[in-house]
C-alpha positions in Angstrom: 12.1 21.3 35.8 11.8 21.5 32.0 10.4 25.1 30.9 7.6 24.2 28.3 4.3 25.7 27.6 2.4 22.9 29.5 1.0 25.3 32.0 -0.2 27.6 29.2 -1.6 24.8 27.2 -3.7 23.3 30.1 -4.3 27.0 31.4 -5.4 29.1 28.4 -6.9 31.4 30.8 -3.6 32.6 32.0 -2.3 33.4 28.4 -5.5 35.2 27.4 -5.4 37.3 30.7 -1.8 37.9 30.4 -2.4 39.4 26.9 -5.3 41.6 28.2 -3.0 43.0 30.9 -0.4 43.7 28.5 -2.8 45.5 26.1 -4.0 47.5 29.2 -0.4 48.8 29.4 -0.7 50.2 25.8 -4.3 51.4 25.7 -5.1 52.2 29.3 -8.6 50.8 28.8 -10.1 49.7 32.2 -12.5 47.3 30.5 -9.6 45.0 29.8 -9.2 44.7 33.5 -12.6 44.0 34.1 -12.5 41.2 31.5 -9.5 39.7 33.2 -11.5 39.7 36.5 -14.5 38.2 34.8 -12.2 35.3 33.4 -10.9 34.9 37.0 -14.3 34.6 38.5 -15.4 32.0 35.8 -12.2 29.9 36.5 -13.1 30.1 40.2 -16.6 29.0 39.6 -16.5 26.5 36.7 -12.9 24.9 36.5 -11.0 22.6 38.9 -9.9 24.4 42.2 -6.2 24.0 41.3 -6.8 26.2 38.3 -8.2 29.1 40.2 -5.2 28.7 42.6 -2.7 28.9 39.8 -4.6 31.9 38.5 -4.2 33.6 41.9 -0.4 33.1 41.9 -0.2 34.2 38.2 -1.8 37.6 39.3 0.5 38.3 42.4 3.3 40.1 40.1 0.5 42.1 38.5 -1.4 43.0 41.5 -0.8 46.7 41.4 -2.2 47.0 37.9 -5.7 46.5 39.1 -5.5 49.3 41.4 -5.4 51.6 38.3 -9.2 50.9 37.9 -11.6 53.6 39.0 -14.7 51.1 39.1 -14.1 50.3 42.7 -12.3 51.8 45.7 -10.3 48.6 46.3 -8.2 46.5 43.8 -10.2 44.6 41.1 -8.1 41.5 41.7 -9.5 41.3 45.2 -12.7 40.1 43.6 -10.8 37.2 41.9 -9.1 36.2 45.3 -12.5 36.3 47.2 -14.0 34.2 44.3 -11.5 31.5 44.5 -11.9 31.6 48.3 -15.5 31.0 47.8 -15.0 28.1 45.8 -12.6 26.6 48.3 -15.3 27.0 51.2 -18.0 25.5 48.9 -16.0 22.6 47.6 -12.7 21.9 49.3 -13.1 22.9 53.0 -15.7 20.1 53.9 -13.2 17.4 53.2 -10.1 19.1 54.3 -7.9 18.0 57.3 -5.9 20.7 59.1 -2.8 21.1 61.1 -4.3 22.1 64.5 -1.5 24.2 66.0 -1.7 26.2 62.6 -5.4 26.7 63.0 -4.8 27.8 66.6 -2.3 30.5 65.9 -4.5 31.7 63.0 -7.6 32.1 65.3 -5.2 33.8 68.0 -3.8 36.2 65.5 -7.3 37.1 64.1 -8.8 37.7 67.6 -5.7 39.6 68.7 -6.2 41.8 65.6 -9.8 42.4 66.1 -9.2 43.4 69.8 -7.4 46.5 68.7 -10.8 48.0 67.8 -11.4 48.6 71.6 -8.8 51.3 71.9 -7.9 52.1 68.1 -11.0 53.2 66.1 -8.9 53.4 62.9 -9.2 49.5 62.8 -12.9 49.9 62.0 -12.8 49.8 58.1 -13.6 47.8 55.2 -9.8 47.3 54.7 -9.7 45.3 58.0 -12.6 42.9 57.0 -11.2 42.4 53.5 -7.7 41.6 55.0 -9.2 39.3 57.5 -10.9 37.4 54.9 -8.1 36.8 52.6 -5.7 36.1 55.5 -8.1 33.3 56.7 -8.1 32.0 53.0 -4.1 31.8 52.8 -4.0 30.4 56.2 -6.4 27.5 55.5 -4.5 26.8 52.3 -1.2 26.9 54.5 -2.5 24.3 57.1 -4.6 22.1 54.9 -3.0 18.7 54.6 -4.3 18.4 51.0 -2.3 20.2 48.4 -4.4 21.4 45.6 -1.6 22.1 43.0 1.9 21.0 42.4 4.7 23.4 43.1 6.0 22.9 39.5 2.6 24.5 38.3 2.3 27.3 40.6 5.9 28.0 40.0 5.5 28.4 36.4 2.2 30.4 36.9 4.4 32.9 39.0 7.1 32.8 36.3 4.5 33.8 33.5 2.9 36.3 35.8 6.4 37.9 36.2 7.0 38.1 32.5 3.6 39.6 32.1 4.3 42.0 34.7 7.6 43.0 33.0 6.1 43.5 29.6 3.1 45.5 31.0 5.6 47.8 32.6 7.8 48.3 29.7 4.7 49.0 27.5 3.1 51.3 29.9 6.2 53.4 30.2 6.3 53.7 26.4 2.8 54.3 25.7 1.8 56.2 28.9 5.0 58.0 29.7 5.2 60.1 33.0 6.6 63.5 33.3 9.7 63.7 35.3 10.0 67.0 37.1 13.5 66.3 38.5 15.8 65.1 36.1 18.4 63.9 38.7 16.1 61.2 39.8 16.9 57.8 38.3 13.7 56.1 37.0 13.0 52.8 38.9 11.3 49.9 37.3 8.5 47.9 39.2 6.6 46.3 36.3 3.0 45.6 37.3 4.1 45.0 41.0 3.9 48.6 42.0 7.0 48.8 44.0 10.6 48.1 42.7 11.5 46.2 45.7 8.3 43.9 45.6 9.2 43.4 41.8 12.7 42.7 42.7 11.6 40.2 45.4 9.7 38.2 42.7 12.7 38.1 40.5 15.1 36.8 43.1 12.6 34.3 44.5 12.0 32.9 41.1 15.8 32.2 40.8 15.9 30.0 43.8 12.4 28.4 42.9 14.1 27.2 39.8 17.4 26.2 41.2 17.9 22.7 42.8 17.6 22.3 46.6 19.9 19.3 46.6 23.7 19.9 46.7 25.5 19.2 43.4 22.3 18.4 41.8 22.6 19.2 38.1 21.3 22.8 37.2 19.6 22.4 33.8 19.1 24.8 31.1 15.8 26.0 32.6 17.6 27.1 35.8 20.3 29.1 33.9 17.6 30.8 31.6 15.6 31.8 34.7 18.7 33.1 36.4 19.8 35.4 33.5 16.4 36.5 32.7 15.5 37.3 36.4 18.7 39.0 37.0 18.1 41.2 34.0 14.7 41.9 35.1 15.8 42.7 38.6 18.4 45.0 37.6 15.6 47.3 35.8 14.9 48.2 39.4 17.9 50.1 40.2 17.4 49.0 43.8 20.1 48.5 46.4 18.0 45.9 48.0 18.0 43.7 44.9 21.6 43.9 44.3 22.8 43.5 47.8 20.3 40.4 48.5 21.2 39.0 45.2 25.0 39.2 45.7 24.5 37.5 49.2 22.2 34.9 48.5 23.9 33.7 45.3 26.9 33.5 47.2 25.4 31.6 50.1 23.7 29.2 47.5 26.7 28.0 45.8 28.8 27.7 49.0 26.1 25.4 50.1 25.9 23.8 46.8 29.5 22.7 46.5 29.9 22.2 50.3 31.0 18.6 49.9 33.5 19.3 47.2 35.3 21.8 49.4 37.8 21.1 52.1 36.4 21.7 55.7 38.8 24.7 56.4 37.9 26.5 53.2 34.2 25.9 53.6 34.6 27.2 57.3 36.2 30.4 55.8 33.6 31.0 53.1 30.7 30.3 55.8 32.4 32.9 58.0 32.5 35.3 55.0 29.0 34.6 54.4 27.9 35.5 57.9 29.8 38.7 57.6 28.0 39.5 54.3 24.6 38.9 56.1 25.5 41.3 59.0 26.7 44.0 56.6 23.5 43.6 54.5 21.2 43.8 57.5 23.2 46.8 58.6 22.8 48.6 55.3 19.2 47.6 54.7 18.5 49.1 58.3 19.9 52.3 57.1 22.5 52.6 59.8 25.6 52.6 57.7 26.4 56.2 57.1 30.1 55.9 56.6 29.8 52.9 53.9 31.1 54.2 50.6 29.8 51.6 48.1 28.8 52.6 44.5 25.7 50.4 44.6 24.4 52.5 47.3 24.7 55.7 45.0 21.5 55.9 43.3 21.4 59.4 43.8 24.6 61.6 43.6 24.9 62.5 47.3 26.6 61.3 50.4 23.6 62.2 52.6 22.0 59.0 54.0 18.3 60.3 53.9 18.8 60.8 50.1 20.6 57.6 49.6 17.7 55.7 51.4 14.9 57.7 49.8 14.1 59.2 53.2 13.6 55.6 54.5 16.2 56.1 57.4 14.2 59.4 58.5 10.8 57.5 58.4 12.4 54.5 60.4 13.8 56.9 63.0 10.5 58.8 63.5 8.5 55.5 63.9 10.8 54.1 66.4 10.9 57.4 68.4 7.0 57.5 68.4 6.8 54.0 69.1 8.5 54.4 72.6 6.3 57.6 73.2 2.8 56.0 72.7 0.7 54.8 75.5 1.6 51.6 77.1 -1.3 49.6 75.5 0.1 50.5 72.1 3.7 49.7 73.2 2.7 46.1 74.5 -0.1 45.1 72.2 0.5 47.6 69.1 -2.1 49.4 67.1 -3.1 46.6 64.7 -2.1 45.4 61.4 -4.7 47.7 59.7 -4.5 50.4 62.3 -1.1 51.4 62.9 -0.6 53.5 59.6 -3.6 55.7 60.6 -2.6 56.0 64.2 1.0 56.8 63.6 0.5 59.1 60.6 -2.1 61.0 62.5 0.5 62.1 64.8 3.3 62.6 62.0 0.8 65.0 60.1 0.1 67.0 63.2 3.8 67.4 64.1 4.6 68.4 60.4 6.9 65.6 60.0 5.9 64.2 56.7 3.4 65.8 54.0 1.8 62.3 53.3 1.0 58.8 54.8 4.1 56.9 55.2 4.8 53.3 56.2 7.8 52.0 58.1 9.2 50.1 55.0 10.4 47.5 57.6 8.5 44.3 58.4 10.2 43.7 61.6 9.3 47.1 62.9 5.8 46.6 61.5 5.4 43.6 63.6 6.0 45.6 66.7 3.9 48.6 65.6 1.1 46.1 64.8 1.3 43.7 67.6 3.5 45.3 70.2 6.0 43.6 72.5 3.5 41.0 73.7 1.8 40.1 70.3 5.1 39.8 68.2 5.4 36.2 69.2 2.1 35.3 67.6 3.4 36.2 64.3 6.6 34.1 64.8 4.4 31.1 66.0 2.1 31.5 62.9 5.0 31.3 60.5 6.8 28.5 62.5 3.5 26.6 62.4 3.2 27.0 58.6 6.6 25.3 58.1 5.8 22.6 60.5 2.6 21.9 58.7 4.3 21.6 55.3 7.2 19.6 56.7 4.3 17.0 58.2 3.3 16.5 54.5 6.7 15.3 53.3 7.2 13.1 56.4 10.8 11.8 56.1 12.1 13.5 53.1 15.3 15.1 54.0 15.5 19.1 53.4 18.9 20.5 53.0 20.0 24.1 54.0 19.9 25.2 50.5 16.1 24.9 50.5 15.7 27.7 53.2 17.5 30.3 51.0 14.3 31.7 49.5 13.0 32.3 53.1 16.2 34.0 54.0 15.8 36.2 50.9 12.3 37.0 52.0 13.6 38.0 55.6 16.3 40.1 54.2 13.8 41.9 51.9 11.6 42.5 54.8 14.2 45.0 56.2 13.1 47.3 53.3 9.4 46.3 52.8 6.4 46.3 55.0 4.4 43.1 54.4 1.9 42.5 57.0 -0.8 44.5 55.6 -0.6 43.0 52.0 -2.3 39.7 52.0 -0.3 39.1 48.8 2.8 38.7 51.1 1.2 35.6 52.9 0.6 34.1 49.3 4.5 34.7 48.8 5.3 33.0 52.1 3.1 30.2 51.0 5.2 29.7 47.8 8.4 30.0 49.8 7.2 27.0 52.2 6.1 25.0 49.2 9.6 25.4 47.7 11.5 24.8 51.0 9.7 21.3 51.2 9.5 20.3 47.3 10.7 16.9 46.2 13.7 17.0 43.7 14.2 14.1 41.4 
């Protein structure tokens, strides 16, 4: 796990694109983003496919930067993803061998999503088409038995992307400062990821991507460097989710890491404490803990739950209440991944509950809003099949519980993020699955 410039030397397009993204933070010249897109398209068309895949992973922490362009009504980064997908269809898919159960779940999920058009006209949009195309892309990568880039390379590409995202955010704040009307609001940092929780999730996942997945395996200097750097970057978000999930997950990691060196009784005590911490974090992130008096929750100087959660508890309550009032077809089958926002917010605006479109900020609730009680199992089956497909690649390689901590982190963060409608979330899931079954030496 030596941290070197190997990826940069073999992928100069990443270095050049990173410099252009940071330069955009200084100048706000959109032509720089077009040049990054052009580099990505050239990489997809002319270089080996693994280079294009690494370029996509590099762009993930910077994805929100490309929505600042006025050239197109969609993110310019989408063009790079489509170009790499086109390259995959032309050069790789014909020789690919797929995990059949995964393909079946993918097909069922796509059909189920499209069937929502029958009773929810909001689904008829270019957003639905774009999401379906890129969902198919990441699904094929997940279930393709061929692996086109090593985890070491894509992990390093993600790390470079996170650093570029961080420097972009700092430069943008300095050279393009925003006017703060309410001086009581604490400025939260999101880098180029757009949302502080998304940025914090990248930071925390990178910590575990660089930590060993084998108990008591030596943590080298690279691991310590990444831990310290990502803890510093993540702390800039001033995010309750980041501090809570970081504390829990690192505690869990080191309990499992030193498990064999502990006495059985001591380990059981720590394991029980860890379970209690998980329940507490879930309780807090769901916005139900009104009486908790933790300094970490006091991002605003208020004892009001709505203010402490940035109104997320109010939004969650209204979504749940509306979900049980909608017609039975929406209760059972949902409103569609790309349709529930328009459907529910139409009624929210009519009732004067919110003055803008709001999402549920909770992936588990989002599953039921999108797919209903009947369709929720499809998403669960899809994720399970993705893990099974990767496990079939490594055959008899033993996987320790440590390896699943990034997935637990993703699940905990899903309590405060909505992920289904963002195709980038499925690429993050792909990275987590690759990390779970990576071979340590």
